[in-house]
Phi, psi and omega in degrees: 000332179095183181223169171228158180273127176250127175235117174247115184232148174242173180302335184247354180194165171263121183271321178222135170216101188206154169277121186234160180273329179193160179221142172241120185254146176274080180290155180296336178263007182126166180295148173217148181259150177232123178247166176307145179066026178296147176297153179303141186204143171229126183218144171282145180244151176256173174301128181175193183258119173262122182251141175216159184241127176234125180050042177078001182250130180277139177236155181232142178227129171282131172233147183265030184095180180138216183222148174242132179233119177253125180201132177051045177065026175234128173255113177256124177248120178252117184228150177297319174212153180204143180217135171296146182308318182289346181263355183286131176273098186297324180294319179293320178295321178296318178297319179296320178299314181295320177299315181296319179297319178296318179298319180290322182289335184290337183051038179279127183293342179279349180275129175285103185300320182296316179294320180295320178295320178294319178298319178296316180298318179299314183296315180297317181293319177300318178297319180295316180293322180300327181286348182274353185290000000 
């Protein structure tokens, strides 16, 4: 079936650079799959789990949203932050989840509700991806 090149990059590092058999991305309109020789595509991504398969084994990466660009058998994912499932600090994610929940529960007008909700979503998703390792 062949492979495609997957590049997952953040502003400060390359998180994944691998020849993969397939990728499932968390698109803003729903998950979508990318196989070798996929047609060119540009899509916005939401906070979620990016799954890919190498040598028949599935791997998971938390991404905080961003963009996916498929071109010439290369899938480039540009994300503000990304972590391999095995690198996620679950205790830190749990603490972030609890902080966000407290900020939301306080109903304090000085708290940016949208930012607090996004922080909660990131923390919950990181915990879910961490459990997939």
